[in-house]
C-alpha positions as CSV (number, residue, x, y, z in Angstrom):
1,M,14.3,-32.7,-8.4
2,F,12.2,-33.9,-5.4
3,Y,8.5,-33.3,-5.0
4,E,6.1,-33.5,-2.1
5,K,2.4,-32.7,-1.6
6,T,1.2,-29.3,-2.6
7,K,1.9,-26.7,0.1
8,K,1.1,-23.0,0.5
9,I,3.8,-20.4,0.9
10,A,3.5,-16.8,2.0
11,M,5.9,-14.0,1.1
12,C,6.4,-10.4,2.0
13,I,7.3,-8.2,-1.0
14,E,8.7,-4.7,-1.3
15,Y,8.6,-2.9,-4.6
16,D,9.0,0.5,-6.3
17,G,5.9,0.8,-8.4
18,S,7.3,3.6,-10.6
19,N,7.9,1.4,-13.7
20,Y,4.8,-0.9,-13.4
21,Y,1.2,-0.5,-14.4
22,G,0.0,-1.5,-11.0
23,W,-0.1,-4.9,-9.4
24,Q,-2.6,-6.9,-11.5
25,R,-1.4,-9.0,-14.4
26,Q,-2.3,-7.4,-17.8
27,E,-1.5,-8.2,-21.4
28,K,1.6,-6.6,-23.0
29,I,2.4,-4.2,-20.1
30,A,4.7,-4.7,-17.1
31,T,3.0,-5.4,-13.8
32,V,4.3,-6.4,-10.4
33,Q,2.3,-9.6,-10.3
34,E,3.5,-10.9,-13.6
35,T,7.2,-10.0,-12.7
36,I,7.0,-11.9,-9.4
37,E,5.2,-14.9,-10.9
38,K,7.9,-15.3,-13.5
39,A,10.6,-15.2,-10.8
40,I,8.9,-17.7,-8.5
41,S,8.1,-20.0,-11.4
42,K,11.8,-20.3,-12.3
43,I,12.6,-21.5,-8.8
44,A,9.6,-23.7,-8.5
45,N,10.2,-25.1,-12.0
46,H,6.5,-24.8,-12.8
47,S,4.0,-22.1,-13.5
48,V,2.8,-20.2,-10.4
49,N,-0.2,-17.9,-9.7
50,V,0.2,-15.5,-6.8
51,F,-2.5,-13.8,-4.8
52,C,-1.9,-10.5,-2.9
53,A,-3.3,-8.7,0.1
54,G,-4.1,-5.6,-1.9
55,R,-3.9,-4.7,-5.6
56,T,-1.9,-1.5,-5.8
57,D,-2.4,1.0,-8.7
58,T,0.0,2.2,-11.3
59,G,2.9,4.0,-9.7
60,V,2.0,2.9,-6.1
61,H,4.7,1.3,-4.0
62,S,4.8,-1.2,-1.2
63,T,7.1,-2.1,1.7
64,G,4.8,-4.8,3.1
65,Q,2.8,-6.5,0.4
66,I,1.8,-10.0,1.3
67,I,1.3,-12.7,-1.3
68,H,0.8,-16.5,-1.3
69,F,1.1,-19.2,-3.9
70,E,0.8,-23.0,-4.0
71,T,3.6,-25.4,-5.1
72,N,4.6,-29.0,-4.9
73,A,8.3,-28.1,-5.3
74,N,10.6,-29.0,-2.4
75,R,12.7,-25.9,-1.8
76,N,14.2,-24.5,1.4
77,I,13.6,-21.0,2.6
78,S,16.9,-19.7,1.2
79,A,15.9,-20.9,-2.3
80,W,12.6,-19.1,-2.1
81,T,14.2,-15.8,-0.8
82,K,17.7,-15.6,-2.5
83,G,16.6,-17.6,-5.5
84,V,13.6,-15.6,-6.3
85,N,15.4,-12.3,-5.6
86,S,18.1,-13.3,-8.0
87,N,15.5,-13.5,-10.7
88,L,13.8,-10.2,-9.8
89,P,14.7,-6.7,-11.0
90,N,16.2,-4.3,-8.5
91,S,12.8,-2.6,-8.1
92,I,11.2,-5.7,-6.4
93,S,12.5,-7.7,-3.4
94,V,11.4,-10.6,-1.3
95,L,11.7,-9.7,2.4
96,W,10.6,-13.0,4.0
97,V,9.1,-16.3,3.2
98,K,7.0,-18.7,5.4
99,N,5.2,-21.9,4.9
100,V,1.5,-21.4,5.9
101,S,-1.5,-23.5,6.4
102,N,-4.0,-24.2,3.7
103,K,-6.5,-21.9,5.6
104,F,-4.3,-18.8,4.9
105,H,-5.2,-16.4,2.1
106,A,-3.2,-13.3,1.5
107,R,-6.4,-11.2,0.8
108,F,-9.2,-12.9,2.6
109,S,-7.4,-13.7,5.8
110,A,-6.2,-10.1,6.2
111,V,-8.0,-8.1,9.0
112,A,-6.4,-4.7,8.3
113,R,-4.2,-2.8,5.8
114,R,-2.0,0.2,6.5
115,Y,-0.8,2.8,4.0
116,R,1.6,5.8,4.3
117,Y,1.5,8.7,2.0
118,I,4.7,10.8,1.8
119,I,4.6,14.5,0.9
120,Y,7.7,16.6,0.3
121,N,6.5,20.0,1.6
122,Y,9.0,22.5,0.4
123,S,9.0,25.5,-2.0
124,M,11.4,23.7,-4.5
125,R,10.7,20.3,-6.0
126,P,12.9,17.4,-5.0
127,A,15.4,15.6,-7.4
128,I,16.2,12.8,-5.0
129,L,13.5,10.1,-4.4
130,N,11.2,12.1,-6.8
131,N,9.3,8.9,-7.8
132,G,8.6,8.1,-4.2
133,L,7.2,11.4,-3.0
134,T,4.5,13.8,-3.9
135,H,5.6,17.5,-3.9
136,C,3.5,20.2,-2.4
137,Y,5.1,23.6,-2.5
138,Y,2.5,25.4,-0.4
139,P,3.0,25.2,3.4
140,L,0.7,22.5,4.9
141,N,-1.0,23.1,8.2
142,I,-0.9,19.6,9.6
143,Q,-2.8,20.6,12.8
144,T,-5.8,21.6,10.7
145,M,-5.4,18.5,8.6
146,Q,-5.3,16.3,11.7
147,Y,-8.4,18.0,13.2
148,S,-10.4,17.7,10.0
149,S,-9.6,14.0,9.6
150,R,-11.0,13.0,13.0
151,C,-14.5,12.6,11.5
152,L,-13.2,9.8,9.3
153,L,-12.3,7.5,12.3
154,G,-14.5,4.5,12.8
155,E,-17.0,2.9,10.5
156,H,-18.6,5.1,7.9
157,D,-20.0,5.0,4.3
158,F,-17.0,6.3,2.3
159,S,-18.8,6.6,-1.0
160,A,-17.5,10.2,-1.3
161,F,-13.9,8.9,-1.4
162,C,-14.4,6.0,-3.8
163,G,-12.8,6.4,-7.2
164,S,-14.6,5.6,-10.4
165,P,-14.9,2.9,-11.6
166,C,-15.4,1.0,-8.3
167,Q,-16.8,-2.5,-8.3
168,S,-17.7,-2.5,-4.6
169,I,-21.3,-2.8,-3.6
170,N,-20.6,-2.0,0.1
171,F,-19.0,1.4,0.8
172,K,-18.7,1.0,4.5
173,R,-15.2,0.8,5.9
174,N,-13.6,1.1,9.3
175,I,-10.7,3.4,9.7
176,I,-8.7,2.4,12.7
177,H,-6.2,5.2,12.8
178,L,-5.3,8.3,10.7
179,N,-2.2,10.1,11.9
180,I,-0.5,13.1,10.2
181,I,3.0,14.1,11.3
182,R,5.8,16.4,10.0
183,L,9.4,15.4,9.9
184,G,11.3,18.4,8.6
185,Y,10.2,18.9,5.0
186,Y,8.3,15.6,4.9
187,V,4.6,15.2,5.9
188,I,3.5,11.6,6.4
189,I,-0.1,10.6,6.4
190,D,-0.4,7.2,8.1
191,I,-3.8,5.5,7.7
192,K,-5.0,2.0,8.7
193,A,-8.4,0.4,8.1
194,N,-10.0,-3.0,7.8
195,A,-10.1,-2.5,4.0
196,F,-10.1,0.4,1.5
197,L,-12.2,1.3,-1.5
198,Y,-10.7,2.0,-4.9
199,H,-8.6,5.2,-4.7
200,M,-9.9,5.8,-1.2
201,V,-6.5,6.7,0.4
202,R,-5.5,9.0,-2.5
203,N,-8.9,10.7,-2.4
204,I,-8.7,11.3,1.3
205,V,-5.1,12.7,0.9
206,G,-6.2,15.0,-2.0
207,N,-8.8,16.6,0.2
208,L,-6.5,16.8,3.2
209,I,-3.9,18.6,1.1
210,D,-6.5,21.2,0.0
211,I,-7.5,21.7,3.7
212,G,-3.8,21.9,4.7
213,I,-3.1,24.7,2.2
214,G,-6.3,26.6,3.1
215,K,-8.1,26.0,-0.1
216,K,-10.9,24.2,1.9
217,P,-12.1,24.8,5.5
218,S,-11.4,22.4,8.3
219,S,-15.1,21.4,8.2
220,W,-14.8,20.3,4.6
221,M,-14.0,16.7,5.4
222,R,-17.1,16.1,7.4
223,I,-19.2,17.8,4.8
224,L,-17.8,15.6,2.1
225,L,-18.2,12.4,4.2
226,L,-21.8,13.1,4.8
227,S,-22.5,14.0,1.2
228,K,-21.6,10.4,0.0
229,N,-21.0,12.1,-3.4
230,R,-17.5,11.7,-4.9
231,T,-18.1,14.5,-7.4
232,F,-18.0,17.0,-4.6
233,G,-14.4,16.0,-3.6
234,C,-11.1,17.5,-4.6
235,S,-8.6,16.0,-7.0
236,T,-7.1,12.5,-6.3
237,A,-3.6,12.7,-4.9
238,K,-0.8,11.4,-7.1
239,A,0.0,7.7,-6.9
240,K,3.8,8.0,-6.5
241,G,3.6,9.2,-2.8
242,L,1.6,6.1,-1.7
243,Y,3.0,3.0,0.0
244,L,1.2,-0.1,1.2
245,V,3.3,-0.6,4.4
246,E,1.6,-3.3,6.4
247,V,-1.0,-6.0,6.2
248,E,-2.4,-7.4,9.5
249,Y,-3.5,-11.0,10.0
250,P,-4.8,-13.1,13.0
251,A,-1.9,-14.0,15.3
252,Y,-2.4,-17.7,14.9
253,F,-0.8,-17.5,11.4
254,C,2.4,-16.4,13.1
255,L,3.7,-14.3,10.2
256,P,7.0,-12.4,10.6
257,R,6.9,-8.7,11.2
258,V,9.1,-6.1,9.5
259,S,9.8,-2.4,10.2
260,I,7.1,-0.1,8.9
261,G,8.5,1.6,5.8
262,P,9.6,3.3,3.7
263,L,13.0,2.8,5.1
264,F,14.3,6.3,4.5
265,L,11.8,7.6,7.0
266,Q,13.6,5.6,9.8
267,N,16.7,7.7,9.1
268,I,14.7,11.0,9.0
269,K,13.2,10.3,12.4
270,K,16.6,10.1,14.0
271,M,17.4,13.6,12.8
272,Y,14.3,15.2,14.3
């Protein structure tokens, strides 16, 4: 085996979070981080610690999680992709690998994150893709949901949408876009921000669902935002409908781009 000086490698990871207790490594329970670290360590032939762009919760999925790690092992790109994938379960996959500069950090170099929340809006529950969707059997008025969400755009104090416990001391975040579309029985909430608070996306979605079914008025989102009080909010949306789909970095890192997931939505769009 040949060695060279320590280098930094970035990867894009896709995973089904259904069978994992979130991203972060924990004792005696399966997590995405630990599973990936073990697979990479086998190819590197030494213990590896990985850092991610965003720590997803239990049951949350990703089609565009970005990680980085350091190694002195001399491997080609094929070894890092096919080799690591051969040591991963079917629920996790490496999409691309790139050598990056020492200035790159998966979390701190990121300038924006994008999530998609997928709702199956039909009177009967789904059997297919059940772990990748949230079911809402009441009809959702997406026009009302979109109108009510406009007040969230831009920089605001999102204390009212922060889950407990939250370790953040600054509750200001900048939402770049928040789009809600319907594709047949599927309702997709697409949200991008510079960063997110703990459970922020799921709390926004939970309130949007209540607005969409008429349980709350269209003015509710603004009232909640200005209250800065999480206890006024509706229930947190389930984890299984949430996907981290893209992480944005400065162009000078020249990272590859992949199609915004989840992939089954690409096929649905062709039908409508």
